C-alpha positions in Angstrom: -27.1 67.6 -66.2 -25.2 69.5 -68.8 -25.6 73.2 -69.6 -27.5 74.0 -72.8 -25.4 76.3 -75.0 -27.1 78.2 -77.9 -24.8 79.1 -80.7 -24.9 82.5 -82.3 -26.2 83.2 -85.7 -22.8 83.3 -87.1 -21.7 79.9 -85.8 -19.5 77.8 -88.1 -19.4 74.0 -88.2 -17.8 72.3 -85.3 -14.3 71.2 -86.1 -12.7 68.3 -84.1 -9.1 68.8 -83.1 -6.8 66.3 -81.5 -3.5 66.3 -79.7 -1.2 63.8 -78.4 -2.5 64.0 -74.8 -5.8 65.9 -74.4 -7.9 67.8 -76.9 -10.5 70.6 -76.7 -13.4 71.2 -78.9 -12.7 74.4 -81.0 -15.1 77.0 -80.0 -18.4 77.7 -81.7 -17.8 80.9 -83.6 -14.7 82.8 -82.8 -13.2 85.6 -80.7 -13.3 85.9 -76.9 -16.5 83.9 -76.7 -14.8 81.0 -78.3 -11.8 81.2 -76.0 -14.0 81.3 -72.9 -16.1 78.4 -74.2 -12.8 76.5 -74.7 -12.0 76.9 -71.0 -15.6 75.9 -70.0 -16.2 73.0 -72.2 -13.5 70.4 -72.4 -13.8 66.8 -73.7 -11.4 63.9 -74.2 -10.1 63.4 -77.6 -11.2 60.3 -79.6 -8.3 58.0 -79.7 -7.7 54.3 -80.6 -7.5 52.1 -77.4 -4.1 50.9 -76.4 -3.0 47.3 -76.7 -3.3 46.8 -73.0 -6.9 48.1 -73.0 -7.9 45.7 -76.0 -6.3 42.7 -74.2 -8.2 43.5 -71.0 -11.6 43.9 -72.9 -10.9 40.6 -74.7 -10.2 38.7 -71.5 -13.4 40.0 -70.0 -15.4 39.0 -73.1 -13.8 35.6 -73.2 -14.4 35.0 -69.5 -18.1 35.8 -70.1 -18.3 33.4 -73.0 -16.5 30.6 -71.1 -18.8 31.0 -68.1 -21.8 30.9 -70.4 -20.5 27.8 -72.1 -19.8 26.2 -68.7 -23.4 27.0 -67.5 -24.8 25.6 -70.8 -22.6 22.5 -70.4 -23.7 21.9 -66.8 -27.3 22.2 -67.8 -26.8 19.7 -70.6 -25.0 17.4 -68.3 -27.8 17.8 -65.7 -30.3 16.7 -68.4 -28.3 13.6 -69.4 -27.5 12.5 -65.8 -30.9 10.7 -65.3 -30.4 8.7 -68.4 -26.8 7.7 -67.4 -27.9 6.8 -63.9 -30.7 4.7 -65.4 -28.2 2.8 -67.4 -26.0 2.1 -64.3 -28.9 1.5 -62.0 -30.2 -1.8 -63.6 -26.9 -3.7 -63.2 -26.6 -2.6 -59.6 -30.1 -3.6 -58.7 -29.5 -7.0 -60.4 -26.3 -7.4 -58.4 -28.1 -6.7 -55.1 -30.8 -9.2 -56.0 -28.2 -11.8 -57.0 -26.5 -11.5 -53.6 -29.8 -11.6 -51.8 -30.9 -14.8 -53.6 -27.6 -16.6 -53.1 -27.5 -15.6 -49.4 -31.0 -16.8 -48.6 -30.4 -20.1 -50.6 -27.1 -20.6 -48.8 -28.7 -20.4 -45.3 -31.1 -23.2 -46.0 -28.6 -25.4 -48.0 -25.9 -24.9 -45.4 -28.2 -26.3 -42.8 -28.5 -29.4 -44.9 -24.7 -29.6 -45.3 -24.3 -29.5 -41.5 -26.9 -32.2 -40.9 -25.3 -34.7 -43.3 -21.6 -33.8 -42.6 -21.0 -36.5 -40.0 -22.2 -39.1 -42.4 -20.0 -37.7 -45.1 -16.9 -37.8 -42.9 -17.7 -41.4 -42.1 -18.4 -42.7 -45.6 -17.1 -40.2 -48.2 -14.4 -38.1 -46.6 -12.5 -37.2 -49.8 -15.0 -36.8 -52.5 -17.9 -35.5 -50.4 -20.4 -36.1 -53.1 -23.5 -35.2 -51.0 -22.0 -31.8 -50.1 -21.1 -31.1 -53.7 -24.6 -32.1 -54.8 -26.0 -29.5 -52.3 -23.6 -26.9 -53.6 -24.8 -27.7 -57.2 -28.3 -27.0 -56.1 -27.3 -23.7 -54.5 -25.4 -22.5 -57.6 -28.1 -23.6 -60.0 -30.9 -21.9 -58.0 -28.8 -18.7 -57.9 -27.7 -18.3 -61.5 -30.9 -19.6 -63.2 -32.6 -16.4 -62.2 -30.0 -14.0 -63.6 -28.4 -15.5 -66.7 -28.6 -18.3 -69.2 -26.0 -21.1 -69.1 -25.0 -23.2 -72.0 -22.7 -26.2 -71.5 -20.9 -27.9 -74.4 -18.8 -31.2 -74.1 -20.4 -32.8 -71.1 -19.4 -36.1 -72.7 -15.7 -35.2 -72.1 -16.1 -35.1 -68.3 -14.6 -38.2 -66.6 -16.9 -40.2 -64.3 -17.5 -38.6 -60.9 -15.6 -41.4 -59.1 -12.6 -40.9 -61.4 -10.0 -38.3 -60.2 -8.8 -35.6 -62.5 -7.2 -32.2 -62.6 -9.6 -29.6 -63.9 -8.3 -26.2 -65.3 -10.0 -23.2 -66.6 -9.6 -19.6 -67.5 -10.6 -17.1 -64.8 -12.5 -13.9 -65.6 -15.1 -13.4 -62.9 -16.5 -14.1 -59.5 -19.3 -16.0 -61.3 -16.8 -18.6 -62.4 -17.2 -20.7 -59.2 -21.0 -20.6 -59.5 -20.9 -21.7 -63.1 -18.5 -24.6 -62.5 -20.4 -25.9 -59.5 -23.4 -26.6 -61.7 -21.3 -29.3 -63.6 -21.9 -31.5 -60.6 -18.3 -32.8 -60.3 -16.7 -33.3 -56.9 -13.5 -31.3 -57.4 -11.7 -29.4 -54.7 -11.2 -25.7 -55.4 -8.3 -23.7 -54.0 -9.2 -20.5 -52.3 -7.7 -17.6 -50.2 -7.7 -18.2 -46.5 -9.6 -15.0 -45.9 -12.6 -16.3 -47.8 -13.1 -19.0 -45.1 -14.0 -16.3 -42.6 -17.1 -15.2 -44.4 -20.3 -16.4 -42.6 -22.2 -19.3 -44.2 -20.2 -19.2 -47.6 -16.9 -19.7 -45.9 -18.2 -22.3 -43.6 -19.8 -24.1 -46.5 -16.5 -24.0 -48.3 -14.9 -25.7 -45.3 -17.6 -28.5 -45.4 -16.9 -29.0 -49.1 -13.2 -29.6 -48.5 -12.0 -26.4 -50.3 -8.2 -26.1 -50.0 -7.0 -22.9 -48.3 -4.1 -21.0 -49.7 -2.0 -17.9 -48.5 -1.0 -16.5 -51.8 2.2 -14.8 -50.9 3.4 -17.6 -48.6 5.7 -20.0 -50.4 5.3 -22.6 -47.7 1.5 -22.4 -48.0 1.7 -22.9 -51.7 3.9 -26.0 -51.3 1.6 -27.4 -48.7 -1.4 -26.8 -51.0 0.2 -28.7 -53.9 1.1 -31.6 -51.6 -2.5 -31.8 -50.4 -3.8 -31.8 -54.0 -1.5 -34.7 -54.8 -2.7 -36.5 -51.7 -6.4 -35.9 -52.7 -6.0 -37.1 -56.2 -4.2 -40.2 -55.0 -7.2 -41.0 -52.8 -9.7 -40.7 -55.7 -10.8 -37.0 -55.4 -10.5 -34.3 -58.1 -8.9 -30.9 -57.8 -9.7 -27.7 -59.7 -7.2 -24.9 -60.6 -7.3 -21.5 -62.2 -3.8 -21.7 -63.6 -3.6 -17.9 -64.2 -3.6 -17.5 -60.5 -6.1 -14.6 -60.5 -9.0 -13.1 -62.4 -8.2 -11.4 -65.7 -9.0 -7.7 -65.6 -9.2 -7.2 -69.4 -10.6 -10.6 -70.4 -7.5 -11.8 -72.0 -6.0 -15.2 -71.1 -2.9 -14.8 -68.9 0.1 -17.0 -68.5 -0.4 -20.4 -66.9 1.4 -21.4 -63.8 2.7 -25.0 -63.6 1.3 -26.0 -60.2 -1.8 -27.8 -61.6 0.1 -29.7 -64.2 2.8 -30.8 -61.8 0.0 -32.5 -59.8 -1.3 -34.2 -62.9 2.2 -35.3 -63.9 2.9 -36.8 -60.5 -0.4 -38.6 -60.1 -1.0 -39.6 -63.7 -4.5 -38.0 -63.5 -5.9 -36.5 -66.8 -6.0 -32.8 -67.2 -9.5 -31.5 -68.2 -9.4 -28.0 -69.8 -12.5 -25.9 -69.5 -13.2 -22.6 -71.3 -15.5 -20.1 -69.7 -17.0 -17.5 -72.0 -19.1 -14.5 -70.9 -18.7 -14.4 -67.1 -16.3 -11.4 -67.3 -18.9 -9.4 -69.2 -21.6 -10.1 -66.7 -19.6 -9.4 -63.6 -16.2 -7.9 -64.6 -13.2 -8.3 -62.2 -13.1 -5.5 -59.6 -16.9 -4.7 -60.2 -18.5 -7.5 -58.1 -21.3 -5.1 -57.0 -22.9 -5.2 -60.5 -24.4 -7.9 -62.6 -25.1 -7.2 -66.3 -27.6 -9.2 -68.3 -26.4 -11.8 -70.8 -25.4 -15.5 -71.0 -22.5 -17.8 -70.2 -21.1 -20.7 -72.2 -19.0 -23.5 -70.8 -16.9 -25.6 -73.2 -15.4 -28.8 -71.8 -12.5 -30.1 -73.9 -11.1 -33.5 -74.1 -8.9 -34.7 -71.3 -5.1 -34.5 -71.8 -2.8 -37.3 -70.6 0.9 -37.0 -70.0 3.7 -37.2 -67.4 5.4 -33.9 -68.2 4.1 -30.8 -66.6 5.5 -28.3 -69.1 3.9 -30.2 -72.0 0.5 -30.5 -70.2 0.6 -26.8 -69.4 1.3 -25.9 -73.0 -1.4 -28.1 -74.5 -4.1 -27.1 -72.0 -3.4 -23.4 -72.5 -3.3 -23.7 -76.3 -6.8 -25.4 -76.3 -8.3 -22.7 -74.0 -6.6 -19.9 -75.9 -7.8 -21.1 -79.3 -11.3 -21.4 -78.0 -11.3 -17.8 -76.5 -9.8 -16.4 -79.8 -12.6 -18.1 -81.8 -15.1 -16.4 -79.6 -13.5 -12.9 -79.9 -11.3 -12.9 -76.8 -7.7 -11.9 -76.7 -4.7 -13.7 -75.3 -1.6 -12.2 -73.6 
């Protein structure tokens, strides 16, 4: 505690002196008492803080404000997390249910495929109409619980016993399910790795799906030869001319493989536009399933013997339809 000093009766007002380094309070009163008091009581002079001191204080204050803002922001984010998770949870749950339904249905229908397969090989080796009918039931059962399907232009489909080369844009894993509901006996082309999946891969083998090693030029050539052979024997084949699923929904460049098969065999090209599958299950996000609907538009068959011309006409038809429904084209 400080020492209480009583000024004398003749005390004068307390002046404040300053110096360049340290200052002393001028004594109360004068004379010897003032000089002794100057030695006993010493205080720092009042000076403006230096630039360095001001900068240090500002950094401390700013750090406090930033930390406060961060804490407030984290609290706000914590409050919004449940709502965001709720928005993401529904598509994920729907996706899990979709795969459960399709797996259970596939088990029973695969057994039916196995039972009839010997008869199919004896009487309908190339078209395999019974196997495709079972696949149609499987696809219809699966998607009917999760999204609405609208098909336009069924009258443009050739008879089931008439071979053709079907082509469509490719946006989603759901494209195969959607196309199987059309009930046509076309042979898909699929990566060889998919055939290793239990039940689904085995069912693809029974359907006569054509395996392909994408980066193997010999495999690609063999695949096209097999397609030509199948069409020549009365079966139909199906191609996604883009080669892979579109990640941004826009129509990509068409490869000529499908159209060379049509040109060599004289089979018609049947363009099909798929609308909405990419929004329900985007490419690269196969674990979710959004709500919505899908539309399939079947266009009139295109005839010709020049692969380049067939490719251009088919792509233009599909591109125009996509643009009409708000989709872009590369």
